[in-house]
Backbone as a ProteinNet text record, in pm:
[ID]
protein_1_A
[PRIMARY]
MTTARPAFQLPLLLATAFRSMVDDLNAELTERGHPDVRPVHGFALQAIGPGGASTSELGRRLGVSKQAAAKTATALVELGYVESTPDEHDARSRTLRRTARGDDCLEESAAIFEVLRTTWAEQIGAKRVAQLEDDLATIVGDRGGIALGDLPGWLR
[TERTIARY]
3116.9	2986.7	3001.7	2907	2916.6	2849.9	2896.5	2837.3	2704.2	2604.9	2474.7	2489.4	2427.5	2429.2	2294.3	2291.1	2160.9	2075	1946.5	1855.2	1858	1882.8	1882.1	1995.2	2094.4	2204.6	2166.9	2069.5	2031.2	1991.1	1895.9	1862	1978.7	2063.7	2179.9	2278.2	2299.6	2387.7	2330	2200	2136.5	2147.3	2118.3	2125.4	2268	2363.5	2503.3	2552.7	2513.9	2551.4	2491.2	2364.9	2297.3	2367.8	2394.1	2459.7	2598.1	2669.8	2802.4	2794.6	2698.3	2684.4	2645.5	2554	2511.4	2626.6	2701.1	2815.6	2920.8	2948.5	3045.1	2995.7	2865.7	2806	2827.6	2793.4	2803.4	2947	3040.7	3181.5	3224.9	3183.7	3220.3	3147.3	3020.4	2948.9	3020.3	3074	3150.6	3268.7	3338.4	3454.3	3413.1	3290.2	3243.3	3164.1	3178.4	3119.1	2983.8	2942.6	2813.7	2833.9	2908	2943.3	2828.8	2724.5	2615.9	2497.2	2502	2389.1	2384.9	2266.7	2243	2159.6	2160.6	2083.3	1937.9	1872.5	1732	1716.9	1818.8	1809.6	1798.5	1872.6	1863.1	1724.6	1668.2	1532.1	1434.7	1451.6	1360.8	1375.9	1498.9	1519.2	1453.9	1465.4	1398.7	1246.8	1196.5	1051.9	993.8	1070	1022.7	1003.7	1093.9	1080.4	1105.7	1107.6	1135.7	1023.1	901.8	788	758.9	832.5	809.1	702.1	685.7	587.3	560.4	442.3	413.1	474.4	480	531.3	444.3	313.9	223.6	250.3	269.1	299.7	433	530.6	660.2	645.9	569.7	546.5	481.8	379.6	312.4	408.9	486.6	579.2	689.2	728.8	833.3	777.7	647.1	586.9	615.8	626.6	653.1	546.1	544.3	446.6	477.4	377.1	397.2	504.1	506.5	605	747.3	764.4	896.6	938.2	842.9	872.5	910.8	841	871.7	1011.6	1049.1	1182.5	1289.8	1269.2	1364	1367.4	1250.5	1243.5	1314.7	1296.2	1363.4	1514.3	1562.7	1707.2	1756.1	1680.8	1721.3	1720.8	1625.1	1621.8	1744.1	1772.3	1887.1	2019.3	2028.7	2150.2	2158.6	2050.2	2049.7	2014.1	1958.3	1920.8	1778.2	1697.3	1555.6	1517	1421.6	1362.2	1214.1	1161.3	1020.3	953.6	856.3	788.1	637.5	567.1	421.2	361.8	264.6	196.5	110.4	119.6	44.1	-106	-148.8	-291.1	-353.1	-271.8	-322.7	-235.2	-287.7	-210.6	-167.5	-234.8	-200	-85.9	-49.2	49.8	175.7	284.2	411.2	457.5	530.1	582.4	732.7	778	920.8	971.1	1081.2	1142.8	1292.9	1349.5	1494.3	1565.1	1675.3	1760	1863.5	1944.6	2053.8	2146.7	2167.1	2252	2187.9	2056.9	1985.9	1996.1	1978.2	1991.5	2134.2	2233.6	2373.2	2400	2344.3	2362.8	2307.8	2190.5	2132	2213.4	2263.3	2346.3	2475.8	2537.7	2660.3	2630.8	2518.2	2480.3	2465.7	2398.6	2380.2	2515.3	2606.2	2739.1	2815.2	2804.1	2872.9	2815.1	2683.6	2623	2672.4	2695	2750.1	2888.5	2970.1	3105	3095.7	3007	2992.3	2943.1	2849.8	2800.6	2914.2	2995.8	3110.7	3208.3	3226.8	3314.9	3261.1	3130.1	3070.5	3092.1	3074.8	3092.2	3236.4	3330.3	3470.5	3495.8	3420.4	3438.6	3374.2	3252.4	3179.9	3141.4	3164.9	3131.3	3004.6	3007	2893.9	2766.4	2780.1	2662.5	2597.9	2681.3	2626.1	2557.5	2612	2547.2	2412.7	2410.5	2284.7	2183.4	2228.6	2138.9	2088.2	2176.2	2135.8	2027.1	2046.3	1945	1813.1	1820	1698.3	1628.6	1706.8	1649.3	1583.7	1651.4	1593.8	1467.8	1466.8	1346.8	1230.9	1259.4	1155.6	1100.9	1191	1149.7	1068.9	1113.7	1046.2	911.3	906.9	781	721.3	592.3	523.9	542.4	627	657.7	781.2	813	933.5	936.7	820.1	818.8	877.2	933.1	997.8	929.1	909	854.7	965.3	1010.3	1122.3	1089.9	964.5	928.9	970.2	992.6	1030.8	1181.4	1257.8	1402.9	1467	1583.6	1648.9	1691.8	1709.3	1743.4	1871.6	1970.5	2097.7	2081.6	1972.7	1951.2	1895.9	1844.1	1778.2	1873.7
1410.2	1463.8	1610.9	1693.2	1836	1870.3	1977.1	2026.5	2092.8	2070.4	2132.6	2283.8	2350.3	2496.1	2547.1	2670.4	2730.1	2737.7	2718	2712.1	2839.2	2953.7	3078.2	3084.3	2997.3	3000	2940.4	2851.9	2789.8	2893.1	2982.8	3080.5	3172.7	3201.2	3285.3	3214	3084.9	3007.9	2996.3	2972.4	2964.3	3097.4	3205.8	3338.3	3372.9	3338.9	3369	3286.3	3159.8	3075.6	3131	3171.4	3230.7	3359.2	3444.1	3572.2	3548.9	3453.9	3422.1	3379.8	3294.2	3247.6	3362.6	3447.7	3561.8	3660.6	3687.1	3778.4	3722	3592	3528.9	3533.6	3511.4	3520.2	3658.3	3761.2	3898.1	3939	3893.8	3923.6	3861.5	3738.8	3671.8	3732.4	3772.9	3838.9	3967.8	4040.1	4160.6	4125.8	4019.1	3975.3	3933.3	3886	3835.6	3939.2	4066.4	4172.4	4223.4	4191.3	4238.5	4309.7	4421.3	4485.8	4557.2	4590.9	4668.7	4585.5	4456.3	4371.5	4354.9	4357.8	4341.5	4215.7	4162.7	4039.6	4048.1	4158.4	4170.1	4162	4202.2	4198.1	4054.6	3963.7	3823.6	3767.1	3799.2	3754.3	3811.5	3939.3	4004	3944.8	3921	3860.8	3723.8	3646.6	3515.8	3533.7	3630.7	3651.7	3701.2	3779.8	3826.9	3707.6	3612.6	3488.7	3507.3	3396.4	3402.7	3467.4	3466.7	3523.1	3667.9	3725.8	3864.5	3878	4000	4027.7	4177.4	4211.8	4353.1	4388.4	4516.4	4558.6	4503.3	4502.1	4446.8	4298.2	4224.7	4081.5	4061.7	4143.7	4134.2	4154.4	4254.8	4278.9	4160	4102.1	3984.9	3867.1	3843.6	3730.1	3745	3869.3	3894.1	3914.7	3935.6	3961.2	4101.4	4197.3	4336.5	4424.9	4550.3	4644	4673.5	4723	4761.4	4870.6	4959.8	5068.3	5012.4	4915.3	4854.1	4778.8	4709.6	4638.3	4735.8	4848.3	4948.8	5006.9	5028.7	5081.1	4981.1	4854.6	4751	4739.3	4740.5	4730.3	4848	4966.8	5084.9	5069.1	5020.7	4998.9	4895.9	4789.2	4684.8	4735.4	4822.2	4881.4	4971.6	5054.1	5145.4	5070.3	4952.8	4872.3	4784.6	4779.6	4701.8	4555.4	4518.8	4379.6	4348.1	4453.2	4437.7	4547.3	4515.4	4618.9	4629.2	4748.1	4772.9	4815.3	4735.1	4762.6	4771.3	4841.7	4847.2	4707	4682.8	4552.9	4541.5	4428.1	4410.6	4396.9	4366.7	4347	4461.8	4546.9	4653.8	4777.5	4876.9	4998	5074.1	5050.4	5120.5	5052.4	4934.2	4855.6	4837.5	4805.2	4776.2	4637.3	4572.7	4439.7	4448.6	4389	4379.6	4249.3	4257.1	4136.6	4142.9	4026.4	4019.9	4043.5	4114.2	4132.7	4020.5	4019.6	3922.3	3939.3	4063.6	4089.1	4029.5	4041.7	3982.4	3830.8	3771.1	3625.1	3581.6	3658.3	3625.6	3630	3729.8	3741.1	3618.1	3572.7	3452.8	3328.2	3317.5	3202.8	3202.3	3319.1	3329.9	3295.5	3344.2	3315.7	3166.2	3098.5	2953.9	2882.4	2923.8	2861.6	2888.1	3008.9	3044.7	2964.5	2949.9	2870.7	2726.1	2672.7	2536.6	2530.8	2632.1	2637.2	2650.2	2736.1	2755.4	2627.8	2559.8	2432.8	2331.2	2327	2236.7	2269.6	2396	2438.9	2387.5	2399.8	2346.1	2195.3	2127.2	1981.4	1943.9	2024.2	1998.3	2018.6	2109.3	2138.5	2033.2	1990.9	1900.4	1768.1	1754.1	1631.1	1645.3	1585.4	1595.1	1533.7	1420.3	1356.3	1446.1	1513.5	1600.9	1722.9	1776.4	1889.4	1844.8	1728.8	1676.8	1652.6	1597.7	1573.5	1705.3	1804.3	1936.9	1994.3	1984.1	2033.7	1959.4	1827	1747.4	1785.8	1802.2	1838	1976.4	2071.8	2206.5	2205.1	2126.7	2115.6	2056.9	1960.1	1901.7	2006.1	2081.4	2183.5	2293.7	2337	2446.1	2399.5	2277.4	2222.8	2307.9	2331.5	2408.6	2559.1	2599.7	2742.3	2781	2702.5	2723.2	2853.8	2914.4	3043.3	3148.6	3252.6	3354.3	3487.5	3557.9	3693	3787.4	3871.7	3959.8	4054.7	4086.9	4177.6	4125.5	3995.1	3934.3	3924.6	3957.6	3943.2	4071.4	4059	4176.2	4277.2	4402.2	4511.2	4491.6	4421.9	4404.5	4326.1	4249.1	4165.7	4246.1	4360.9	4439.9	4520.9
-13461.5	-13425.2	-13387.7	-13432.3	-13405.1	-13273.1	-13216	-13092.7	-13124.8	-13041.2	-13062	-13055.5	-13149.5	-13154	-13106.1	-13058.4	-13025.5	-13152.3	-13137.2	-13251.3	-13335.8	-13274.9	-13351.8	-13454.6	-13442	-13537.2	-13673.1	-13676.8	-13803.2	-13908	-13879.8	-13984.1	-14018.3	-13921	-13949	-14041.4	-14018	-14105.3	-14247	-14257.1	-14388.4	-14462.8	-14391.9	-14454.1	-14494.5	-14410.4	-14441.2	-14559	-14565.8	-14679.3	-14808.4	-14803	-14918.8	-14960.7	-14863.6	-14893.5	-14953.5	-14900.7	-14951.9	-15098.1	-15129.5	-15266.8	-15360.2	-15316.9	-15398.4	-15417	-15311.3	-15322	-15417.4	-15407.3	-15497.4	-15641.9	-15660.7	-15794.3	-15852.4	-15774.4	-15826.9	-15853.9	-15773.3	-15798.7	-15931.1	-15955.6	-16080.2	-16199.7	-16182.2	-16291.5	-16332.5	-16234.8	-16264.9	-16354.3	-16319.2	-16398.4	-16540	-16554	-16684	-16763.1	-16726.6	-16807.3	-16763.4	-16641.9	-16590.4	-16456.4	-16456.1	-16329.7	-16258	-16330.9	-16269.8	-16224.8	-16248.9	-16211.7	-16059.9	-16005.7	-15862.3	-15840.8	-15719.7	-15695.5	-15740.9	-15716	-15755.5	-15907	-15981.1	-16126.5	-16176.8	-16115.9	-16155.7	-16131.5	-16015.2	-15986.5	-16088.8	-16122.1	-16216.8	-16356.7	-16400.2	-16532.2	-16540.1	-16433.3	-16429.1	-16433.8	-16356.9	-16349.2	-16481.3	-16555.2	-16685.8	-16778.5	-16767.2	-16843.3	-16991.2	-17063.1	-17206.8	-17286.8	-17232.6	-17304.6	-17273.7	-17179.8	-17142.6	-17035.8	-16988.1	-16883.3	-16878.8	-16833.1	-16806.2	-16670.9	-16641.5	-16510.9	-16398.8	-16419.5	-16317.7	-16295.5	-16405.9	-16393.9	-16321.6	-16356.2	-16291	-16140.6	-16100.6	-15958.5	-15889.6	-15953.7	-15895.2	-15884.3	-15988.6	-15988.4	-15883.7	-15857.4	-15757.9	-15617.3	-15607.3	-15476.9	-15426.2	-15520.3	-15483.5	-15547	-15507.8	-15563.5	-15710	-15780.4	-15920.2	-15929.1	-15831.1	-15830.4	-15814.7	-15726.6	-15707.9	-15833.8	-15895.7	-16020	-16130	-16137.3	-16239.1	-16219.3	-16094.6	-16064.8	-16109.6	-16079	-16120.5	-16271.7	-16335.8	-16482	-16547.8	-16495.9	-16551.1	-16543.3	-16429.7	-16414.5	-16516	-16535.8	-16629.7	-16773.9	-16807.5	-16941.3	-16959.8	-16859.6	-16867.8	-16880	-16818	-16823.5	-16948.3	-17026.1	-17149.1	-17133	-17017.7	-16993.1	-17037.6	-17051.7	-17084.1	-17181.5	-17267.2	-17351.3	-17316.1	-17333.3	-17304.7	-17434.6	-17478.3	-17604.4	-17580.8	-17670.4	-17656.5	-17661.1	-17574.5	-17571.7	-17696.8	-17764.1	-17889.2	-17867.2	-17742.6	-17715.2	-17636.5	-17576.2	-17490.5	-17509.1	-17575.9	-17607.1	-17481.5	-17369.7	-17245.1	-17171.4	-17214.7	-17143.3	-17227.7	-17158.3	-17224.8	-17182.5	-17270.1	-17240.9	-17220.6	-17112.4	-17083.6	-17141.9	-17216.4	-17272.3	-17245.7	-17215.4	-17195.8	-17329.6	-17323.1	-17440.3	-17443.6	-17548.3	-17555.7	-17435.8	-17391.4	-17274.1	-17148.3	-17136.2	-17023	-17023.2	-17141	-17151.8	-17119.2	-17166.6	-17137.5	-16987.7	-16920.6	-16775.7	-16704.1	-16745.3	-16683.6	-16715.4	-16838.5	-16874.7	-16794.6	-16781.5	-16701.4	-16555.3	-16504.1	-16365.4	-16342.7	-16435.6	-16422.9	-16421	-16508.4	-16512.2	-16382.2	-16330.5	-16205.6	-16089.3	-16084.4	-15977.3	-15980.9	-16099.7	-16111.2	-16047.6	-16074	-16016	-15863.9	-15816.3	-15671.8	-15604	-15668	-15612.2	-15607.1	-15711.2	-15713.9	-15601.1	-15576.1	-15466.3	-15333.4	-15313	-15190.2	-15183.2	-15297	-15299.8	-15265.7	-15308.4	-15273.8	-15124.6	-15064.1	-14921.9	-14831.8	-14867.3	-14776.7	-14841.7	-14971	-15040.7	-15123.6	-15242.7	-15334.9	-15276.5	-15206.8	-15147.4	-15043.1	-14963.5	-14858.9	-14920.4	-15028.7	-15095.5	-15151.4	-15216.8	-15271.5	-15159.7	-15047.5	-14934.3	-14876.8	-14868.5	-14820.1	-14909.7	-15040.1	-15134.1	-15116.3	-15104.5	-15083.8	-14953.9	-14848	-14718.6	-14723.5	-14783.8	-14794	-14879.9	-14988.9	-15072.7	-14992.8	-14906.4	-14821.5	-14724	-14662.7	-14565.9	-14632.6	-14749	-14820.6	-14873.6	-14922.5	-14972.9	-15081.9	-15073	-15177.6	-15161.5	-15067.4	-15052.6	-15133	-15234.7	-15313.9	-15390.7	-15415.1	-15481.1	-15389.5	-15445.4	-15363.3	-15383	-15275.4	-15280.4	-15235.5	-15325.8	-15292.5	-15179.5	-15162.3	-15053.9	-14917.3	-14907.1	-14780.2	-14761.7	-14865.4	-14857.4	-14804.2	-14743.4	-14685.8	-14790.9	-14747.3	-14836.6	-14913.7	-14855.8	-14926.8	-15053.9	-15064.3	-15181.8	-15297.5	-15268.3	-15372.2	-15447.6
[MASK]
++++++++++++++++++++++++++++++++++++++++++++++++++++++++++++++++++++++++++++++++++++++++++++++++++++++++++++++++++++++++++++++++++++++++++++++++++++++++++++

C-alpha cells in the first residue's frame, strides 16, 4: 500500500509522466530522421488530418489563434511536413496538406508511442496501464479534445 501523498502532487505526477513520454518520443523521432519536429508539430499534423485544413481551421482545431496556427503551419511547410496550396473553392484561402514526410512522422510517432506504452507496461504491468488509461478516460470524459492554448510553453 502506498503512502498518501498531498493532493497537489497528482497534477504534478500526471504532467511529469506526460512530459517524460513526450520527451522520449522527441528523442526517438530525432534518431528516426525527424530532428526538428516539436511537440506542437505532432498536434498540428494530427489536426490538419488526412483531408487537409485551412489555417483558420487549424487554429480552431488546436484551440489557438489564427496567427499562432499560421506560425506553426509556416514552420511545418519550411520543414517539409506540410504543403500549402491554393484552396480549390476559395481563391483567398490556402489548404494545408500533410506531405509524405508529415505522414511518416505521424507513423513513426505512433510506433514510438507503442514502444513507450510497452515500457510502462513492463514497469507497472499491462493490466495497470490499461486500467490507468480507462480511469483517465473516465475522468476526462467528453473533454477529450485538446486546446493547445491551455498547454505549457515547453510543449509548443
